[in-house]
MOPAC internal coordinates of N, CA, C and O (Angstrom, degrees):
PM7 1SCF
backbone

  N    0.0000 0     0.00 0     0.00 0    0    0    0
  C    1.4436 1     0.00 0     0.00 0    1    0    0
  C    1.5299 1   108.64 1     0.00 0    2    1    0
  O    1.2310 1   120.91 1   -44.65 1    3    2    1
  N    1.3148 1   115.87 1   135.35 1    3    2    1
  C    1.4538 1   121.52 1   179.50 1    5    3    2
  C    1.5195 1   109.92 1   -77.05 1    6    5    3
  O    1.2310 1   120.50 1   -44.21 1    7    6    5
  N    1.3084 1   116.65 1   135.79 1    7    6    5
  C    1.4570 1   121.15 1   178.64 1    9    7    6
  C    1.5229 1   109.59 1   -80.90 1   10    9    7
  O    1.2310 1   120.60 1   -47.01 1   11   10    9
  N    1.3167 1   116.46 1   132.99 1   11   10    9
  C    1.4579 1   122.74 1   179.98 1   13   11   10
  C    1.5156 1   108.31 1  -112.96 1   14   13   11
  O    1.2310 1   120.14 1   -46.28 1   15   14   13
  N    1.3138 1   117.33 1   133.72 1   15   14   13
  C    1.4584 1   121.29 1   176.91 1   17   15   14
  C    1.5267 1   108.19 1   -84.63 1   18   17   15
  O    1.2310 1   120.44 1   -85.12 1   19   18   17
  N    1.3270 1   116.76 1    94.88 1   19   18   17
  C    1.4515 1   120.74 1  -176.22 1   21   19   18
  C    1.5208 1   112.75 1   -70.71 1   22   21   19
  O    1.2310 1   119.57 1   158.33 1   23   22   21
  N    1.3061 1   118.43 1   -21.67 1   23   22   21
  C    1.4633 1   120.01 1   176.22 1   25   23   22
  C    1.5234 1   110.66 1   -65.97 1   26   25   23
  O    1.2310 1   120.29 1   146.54 1   27   26   25
  N    1.3348 1   117.05 1   -33.46 1   27   26   25
  C    1.4612 1   120.48 1   175.73 1   29   27   26
  C    1.5211 1   111.20 1   -80.27 1   30   29   27
  O    1.2310 1   120.46 1   144.11 1   31   30   29
  N    1.3173 1   116.72 1   -35.89 1   31   30   29
  C    1.4520 1   121.59 1  -175.47 1   33   31   30
  C    1.5242 1   112.80 1   -76.16 1   34   33   31
  O    1.2310 1   120.48 1   143.16 1   35   34   33
  N    1.3270 1   116.68 1   -36.84 1   35   34   33
  C    1.4615 1   121.14 1  -175.60 1   37   35   34
  C    1.5187 1   109.69 1  -113.97 1   38   37   35
  O    1.2310 1   119.98 1   -64.85 1   39   38   37
  N    1.3383 1   117.65 1   115.15 1   39   38   37
  C    1.4626 1   118.61 1   174.63 1   41   39   38
  C    1.5285 1   108.80 1   -60.98 1   42   41   39
  O    1.2310 1   120.35 1   -54.20 1   43   42   41
  N    1.3084 1   116.94 1   125.80 1   43   42   41
  C    1.4639 1   118.56 1  -178.72 1   45   43   42
  C    1.5178 1   109.98 1  -153.19 1   46   45   43
  O    1.2310 1   121.51 1   -24.83 1   47   46   45
  N    1.3024 1   114.71 1   155.17 1   47   46   45
  C    1.4568 1   120.84 1   175.60 1   49   47   46
  C    1.5283 1   109.90 1  -126.48 1   50   49   47
  O    1.2310 1   120.79 1  -149.87 1   51   50   49
  N    1.3231 1   116.09 1    30.13 1   51   50   49
  C    1.4605 1   121.64 1  -178.42 1   53   51   50
  C    1.5176 1   111.78 1  -116.98 1   54   53   51
  O    1.2310 1   120.45 1  -160.50 1   55   54   53
  N    1.3436 1   116.75 1    19.50 1   55   54   53
  C    1.4617 1   122.32 1   177.86 1   57   55   54
  C    1.5257 1   111.58 1    56.41 1   58   57   55
  O    1.2310 1   121.54 1  -128.34 1   59   58   57
  N    1.3184 1   114.66 1    51.66 1   59   58   57
  C    1.4574 1   121.49 1  -178.33 1   61   59   58
  C    1.5241 1   112.57 1   -55.20 1   62   61   59
  O    1.2310 1   120.34 1   145.92 1   63   62   61
  N    1.3218 1   116.96 1   -34.08 1   63   62   61
  C    1.4689 1   120.68 1  -177.58 1   65   63   62
  C    1.5274 1   112.25 1   -60.77 1   66   65   63
  O    1.2310 1   119.66 1   154.87 1   67   66   65
  N    1.3127 1   118.25 1   -25.13 1   67   66   65
  C    1.4626 1   121.79 1  -177.65 1   69   67   66
  C    1.5264 1   113.53 1   -95.19 1   70   69   67
  O    1.2310 1   119.84 1   172.47 1   71   70   69
  N    1.3200 1   117.91 1    -7.53 1   71   70   69
  C    1.4634 1   121.42 1  -176.09 1   73   71   70
  C    1.5332 1   109.59 1   -99.22 1   74   73   71
  O    1.2310 1   120.44 1   -92.70 1   75   74   73
  N    1.3223 1   116.76 1    87.30 1   75   74   73
  C    1.4698 1   121.48 1  -177.16 1   77   75   74
  C    1.5333 1   112.30 1   -63.23 1   78   77   75
  O    1.2310 1   120.11 1   145.87 1   79   78   77
  N    1.3070 1   117.40 1   -34.13 1   79   78   77
  C    1.4655 1   119.77 1  -179.71 1   81   79   78
  C    1.5311 1   110.28 1   -64.10 1   82   81   79
  O    1.2310 1   120.61 1   134.82 1   83   82   81
  N    1.3232 1   116.44 1   -45.18 1   83   82   81
  C    1.4573 1   120.40 1   178.23 1   85   83   82
  C    1.5277 1   110.89 1   -67.23 1   86   85   83
  O    1.2310 1   120.06 1   142.05 1   87   86   85
  N    1.3184 1   117.48 1   -37.95 1   87   86   85
  C    1.4653 1   120.40 1   177.81 1   89   87   86
  C    1.5274 1   111.14 1   -61.13 1   90   89   87
  O    1.2310 1   120.33 1   136.55 1   91   90   89
  N    1.3230 1   116.97 1   -43.45 1   91   90   89
  C    1.4686 1   120.32 1   178.81 1   93   91   90
  C    1.5267 1   110.77 1   -64.04 1   94   93   91
  O    1.2310 1   120.63 1   140.28 1   95   94   93
  N    1.3255 1   116.41 1   -39.72 1   95   94   93
  C    1.4624 1   119.74 1   177.76 1   97   95   94
  C    1.5287 1   110.67 1   -62.77 1   98   97   95
  O    1.2310 1   120.39 1   137.68 1   99   98   97
  N    1.3322 1   116.85 1   -42.32 1   99   98   97
  C    1.4627 1   120.32 1   179.02 1  101   99   98
  C    1.5248 1   111.48 1   -66.36 1  102  101   99
  O    1.2310 1   120.28 1   141.49 1  103  102  101
  N    1.3231 1   117.06 1   -38.51 1  103  102  101
  C    1.4640 1   120.81 1   178.75 1  105  103  102
  C    1.5277 1   111.13 1   -62.15 1  106  105  103
  O    1.2310 1   120.43 1   148.29 1  107  106  105
  N    1.3102 1   116.79 1   -31.71 1  107  106  105
  C    1.4543 1   121.55 1   177.34 1  109  107  106
  C    1.5295 1   111.13 1   -79.27 1  110  109  107
  O    1.2310 1   120.51 1   138.31 1  111  110  109
  N    1.3133 1   116.63 1   -41.69 1  111  110  109
  C    1.4608 1   122.45 1  -172.68 1  113  111  110
  C    1.5270 1   113.01 1   -80.61 1  114  113  111
  O    1.2310 1   119.71 1   139.26 1  115  114  113
  N    1.3202 1   118.16 1   -40.74 1  115  114  113
  C    1.4639 1   122.95 1  -170.72 1  117  115  114
  C    1.5328 1   114.42 1   -56.11 1  118  117  115
  O    1.2310 1   118.50 1   127.88 1  119  118  117
  N    1.3373 1   120.46 1   -52.12 1  119  118  117
  C    1.4728 1   119.43 1  -179.49 1  121  119  118
  C    1.5270 1   112.68 1   -62.78 1  122  121  119
  O    1.2310 1   120.39 1   142.05 1  123  122  121
  N    1.3217 1   116.85 1   -37.95 1  123  122  121
  C    1.4635 1   119.92 1   179.57 1  125  123  122
  C    1.5192 1   110.94 1   -68.44 1  126  125  123
  O    1.2310 1   120.28 1   143.23 1  127  126  125
  N    1.3407 1   117.07 1   -36.77 1  127  126  125
  C    1.4534 1   119.51 1   178.17 1  129  127  126
  C    1.5257 1   110.98 1   -65.73 1  130  129  127
  O    1.2310 1   120.26 1   137.90 1  131  130  129
  N    1.3358 1   117.11 1   -42.10 1  131  130  129
  C    1.4666 1   120.00 1   178.96 1  133  131  130
  C    1.5237 1   110.98 1   -61.21 1  134  133  131
  O    1.2310 1   120.17 1   139.26 1  135  134  133
  N    1.3286 1   117.28 1   -40.74 1  135  134  133
  C    1.4653 1   120.52 1   176.85 1  137  135  134
  C    1.5226 1   110.73 1   -63.96 1  138  137  135
  O    1.2310 1   120.55 1   134.98 1  139  138  137
  N    1.3353 1   116.56 1   -45.02 1  139  138  137
  C    1.4632 1   120.82 1   179.06 1  141  139  138
  C    1.5208 1   110.46 1   -60.52 1  142  141  139
  O    1.2310 1   120.28 1   135.13 1  143  142  141
  N    1.3365 1   117.07 1   -44.87 1  143  142  141
  C    1.4665 1   120.61 1  -178.39 1  145  143  142
  C    1.5275 1   110.29 1   -61.01 1  146  145  143
  O    1.2310 1   119.96 1   138.06 1  147  146  145
  N    1.3150 1   117.68 1   -41.94 1  147  146  145
  C    1.4664 1   120.88 1   179.74 1  149  147  146
  C    1.5219 1   111.61 1   -63.50 1  150  149  147
  O    1.2310 1   120.82 1   141.84 1  151  150  149
  N    1.3395 1   116.04 1   -38.16 1  151  150  149
  C    1.4588 1   120.23 1  -177.90 1  153  151  150
  C    1.5237 1   113.15 1   -83.39 1  154  153  151
  O    1.2310 1   120.23 1   140.04 1  155  154  153
  N    1.3349 1   117.16 1   -39.96 1  155  154  153
  C    1.4597 1   120.60 1  -170.37 1  157  155  154
  C    1.5296 1   114.48 1  -112.77 1  158  157  155
  O    1.2310 1   120.11 1   172.19 1  159  158  157
  N    1.3224 1   117.39 1    -7.81 1  159  158  157
  C    1.4624 1   120.25 1  -179.52 1  161  159  158
  C    1.5182 1   111.19 1   -65.17 1  162  161  159
  O    1.2310 1   120.10 1    -2.57 1  163  162  161
  N    1.3216 1   117.41 1   177.43 1  163  162  161
  C    1.4635 1   120.80 1  -177.33 1  165  163  162
  C    1.5312 1   111.57 1   -55.44 1  166  165  163
  O    1.2310 1   120.95 1   -55.97 1  167  166  165
  N    1.3066 1   115.79 1   124.03 1  167  166  165
  C    1.4625 1   120.92 1   179.89 1  169  167  166
  C    1.5205 1   110.08 1   -63.49 1  170  169  167
  O    1.2310 1   121.12 1   -35.12 1  171  170  169
  N    1.3142 1   115.46 1   144.88 1  171  170  169
  C    1.4598 1   122.77 1   175.77 1  173  171  170
  C    1.5274 1   114.02 1    70.26 1  174  173  171
  O    1.2310 1   118.80 1  -173.23 1  175  174  173
  N    1.3310 1   119.90 1     6.77 1  175  174  173
  C    1.4590 1   120.78 1  -177.17 1  177  175  174
  C    1.5229 1   113.68 1  -114.23 1  178  177  175
  O    1.2310 1   119.63 1  -177.44 1  179  178  177
  N    1.3091 1   118.32 1     2.56 1  179  178  177
  C    1.4593 1   119.57 1  -176.87 1  181  179  178
  C    1.5222 1   112.28 1   -64.57 1  182  181  179
  O    1.2310 1   119.93 1   149.67 1  183  182  181
  N    1.3363 1   117.73 1   -30.33 1  183  182  181
  C    1.4650 1   121.43 1  -177.47 1  185  183  182
  C    1.5223 1   113.41 1  -110.98 1  186  185  183
  O    1.2310 1   119.40 1   179.53 1  187  186  185
  N    1.3081 1   118.75 1    -0.47 1  187  186  185
  C    1.4656 1   121.96 1  -174.22 1  189  187  186
  C    1.5224 1   111.30 1   -77.59 1  190  189  187
  O    1.2310 1   121.47 1   -24.09 1  191  190  189
  N    1.3236 1   114.79 1   155.91 1  191  190  189
  C    1.4652 1   121.12 1   176.70 1  193  191  190
  C    1.5222 1   110.57 1   -86.01 1  194  193  191
  O    1.2310 1   121.02 1  -117.86 1  195  194  193
  N    1.3209 1   115.66 1    62.14 1  195  194  193
  C    1.4577 1   122.26 1   175.69 1  197  195  194
  C    1.5131 1   106.53 1  -104.35 1  198  197  195
  O    1.2310 1   120.46 1   -54.50 1  199  198  197
  N    1.3223 1   116.73 1   125.50 1  199  198  197
  C    1.4563 1   120.71 1  -175.76 1  201  199  198
  C    1.5230 1   110.37 1  -120.19 1  202  201  199
  O    1.2310 1   120.76 1   -39.33 1  203  202  201
  N    1.3030 1   116.16 1   140.67 1  203  202  201
  C    1.4579 1   122.52 1   176.16 1  205  203  202
  C    1.5169 1   108.45 1  -117.45 1  206  205  203
  O    1.2310 1   120.62 1   -35.41 1  207  206  205
  N    1.3203 1   116.42 1   144.59 1  207  206  205
  C    1.4615 1   120.81 1  -179.68 1  209  207  206
  C    1.5254 1   108.56 1   -86.31 1  210  209  207
  O    1.2310 1   120.75 1   -51.27 1  211  210  209
  N    1.3209 1   116.17 1   128.73 1  211  210  209
  C    1.4601 1   121.38 1  -178.57 1  213  211  210
  C    1.5232 1   109.59 1  -156.73 1  214  213  211
  O    1.2310 1   120.41 1    -9.40 1  215  214  213
  N    1.3121 1   116.83 1   170.60 1  215  214  213
  C    1.4674 1   120.62 1   176.14 1  217  215  214
  C    1.5244 1   108.57 1   -66.75 1  218  217  215
  O    1.2310 1   120.67 1   -49.25 1  219  218  217
  N    1.3298 1   116.32 1   130.75 1  219  218  217
  C    1.4579 1   120.87 1  -179.75 1  221  219  218
  C    1.5215 1   112.13 1  -118.16 1  222  221  219
  O    1.2310 1   120.51 1   170.98 1  223  222  221
  N    1.3249 1   116.63 1    -9.02 1  223  222  221
  C    1.4622 1   120.45 1  -177.48 1  225  223  222
  C    1.5220 1   107.89 1  -164.84 1  226  225  223
  O    1.2310 1   120.70 1   -19.82 1  227  226  225
  N    1.3107 1   116.27 1   160.18 1  227  226  225
  C    1.4598 1   122.05 1   174.58 1  229  227  226
  C    1.5165 1   107.30 1  -125.48 1  230  229  227
  O    1.2310 1   120.74 1   -54.40 1  231  230  229
  N    1.3284 1   116.18 1   125.60 1  231  230  229
  C    1.4586 1   120.82 1  -179.69 1  233  231  230
  C    1.5146 1   112.16 1   -74.79 1  234  233  231
  O    1.2310 1   120.64 1    -8.00 1  235  234  233
  N    1.3232 1   116.39 1   172.00 1  235  234  233
  C    1.4666 1   121.47 1  -179.03 1  237  235  234
  C    1.5193 1   111.88 1   -61.90 1  238  237  235
  O    1.2310 1   120.37 1   153.52 1  239  238  237
  N    1.3250 1   116.90 1   -26.48 1  239  238  237
  C    1.4671 1   120.08 1   179.86 1  241  239  238
  C    1.5257 1   112.02 1   -81.83 1  242  241  239
  O    1.2310 1   120.40 1   175.07 1  243  242  241
  N    1.3420 1   116.83 1    -4.93 1  243  242  241
  C    1.4581 1   120.47 1   179.18 1  245  243  242
  C    1.5164 1   114.14 1    94.12 1  246  245  243
  O    1.2310 1   119.85 1  -178.07 1  247  246  245
  N    1.3286 1   117.89 1     1.93 1  247  246  245
  C    1.4612 1   121.35 1  -179.97 1  249  247  246
  C    1.5237 1   109.85 1   -87.02 1  250  249  247
  O    1.2310 1   120.80 1   -39.96 1  251  250  249
  N    1.3254 1   116.07 1   140.04 1  251  250  249
  C    1.4627 1   121.27 1   178.69 1  253  251  250
  C    1.5201 1   110.36 1   -74.93 1  254  253  251
  O    1.2310 1   121.23 1   -37.08 1  255  254  253
  N    1.3192 1   115.25 1   142.92 1  255  254  253
  C    1.4621 1   122.52 1   172.14 1  257  255  254
  C    1.5213 1   106.29 1  -107.12 1  258  257  255
  O    1.2310 1   121.04 1   -49.34 1  259  258  257
  N    1.3119 1   115.62 1   130.66 1  259  258  257
  C    1.4586 1   119.74 1  -175.18 1  261  259  258
  C    1.5168 1   111.71 1  -102.42 1  262  261  259
  O    1.2310 1   121.13 1   -31.43 1  263  262  261
  N    1.2980 1   115.45 1   148.57 1  263  262  261
  C    1.4566 1   122.81 1   177.45 1  265  263  262
  C    1.5196 1   108.45 1  -156.65 1  266  265  263
  O    1.2310 1   120.83 1    14.48 1  267  266  265
  N    1.3034 1   116.02 1  -165.52 1  267  266  265
  C    1.4587 1   121.04 1  -178.17 1  269  267  266
  C    1.5245 1   109.94 1  -117.70 1  270  269  267
  O    1.2310 1   120.99 1   -40.03 1  271  270  269
  N    1.3235 1   115.71 1   139.97 1  271  270  269
  C    1.4603 1   121.47 1   177.67 1  273  271  270
  C    1.5247 1   108.59 1  -127.81 1  274  273  271
  O    1.2310 1   120.85 1   -27.73 1  275  274  273
  N    1.3227 1   115.99 1   152.27 1  275  274  273
  C    1.4591 1   119.29 1   175.88 1  277  275  274
  C    1.5170 1   109.53 1   -67.35 1  278  277  275
  O    1.2310 1   121.07 1   -27.62 1  279  278  277
  N    1.3080 1   115.55 1   152.38 1  279  278  277
  C    1.4536 1   121.75 1  -174.46 1  281  279  278
  C    1.5299 1   114.20 1   -50.11 1  282  281  279
  O    1.2310 1   118.12 1   133.02 1  283  282  281
  N    1.3413 1   121.18 1   -46.98 1  283  282  281
  C    1.4681 1   118.73 1  -179.23 1  285  283  282
  C    1.5348 1   113.50 1   -63.62 1  286  285  283
  O    1.2310 1   119.52 1   157.79 1  287  286  285
  N    1.3287 1   118.53 1   -22.21 1  287  286  285
  C    1.4605 1   121.32 1  -179.14 1  289  287  286
  C    1.5205 1   112.91 1   -88.51 1  290  289  287
  O    1.2310 1   119.70 1  -179.87 1  291  290  289
  N    1.3251 1   118.18 1     0.13 1  291  290  289
  C    1.4600 1   121.64 1  -178.72 1  293  291  290
  C    1.5242 1   110.72 1   -85.59 1  294  293  291
  O    1.2310 1   120.43 1  -136.19 1  295  294  293
  N    1.2974 1   116.79 1    43.81 1  295  294  293
  C    1.4574 1   119.31 1  -179.28 1  297  295  294
  C    1.5163 1   113.09 1   -89.29 1  298  297  295
  O    1.2310 1   119.64 1   166.79 1  299  298  297
  N    1.3255 1   118.29 1   -13.21 1  299  298  297
  C    1.4572 1   119.68 1  -176.04 1  301  299  298
  C    1.5142 1   112.36 1   -91.66 1  302  301  299
  O    1.2310 1   120.08 1  -177.85 1  303  302  301
  N    1.3360 1   117.44 1     2.15 1  303  302  301
  C    1.4549 1   120.18 1   177.20 1  305  303  302
  C    1.5199 1   112.48 1   -59.71 1  306  305  303
  O    1.2310 1   120.26 1   160.50 1  307  306  305
  N    1.3210 1   117.11 1   -19.50 1  307  306  305
  C    1.4601 1   119.64 1  -179.60 1  309  307  306
  C    1.5137 1   112.04 1   -71.34 1  310  309  307
  O    1.2310 1   119.91 1   159.82 1  311  310  309
  N    1.3356 1   117.77 1   -20.18 1  311  310  309
  C    1.4509 1   120.04 1   179.56 1  313  311  310
  C    1.5004 1   110.33 1   -84.18 1  314  313  311
  O    1.2310 1   120.10 1   180.00 1  315  314  313

């Protein structure tokens, strides 16, 4: 299994890099969620230029920075 750096992938201010239990849960959940999204996500929108506003980064002060992501990449809104 390929190791994914979730601290880079998921904007967070909860020190995700130090939480091994959460990292293991994400390693289990993430690939299955991507498969589910491809199969069950909104039809006809996987390649469209539809953008949603969400947190894309966390500054040193702990404040979220917002930006726009394409619809298939809006999977971290659950956090």
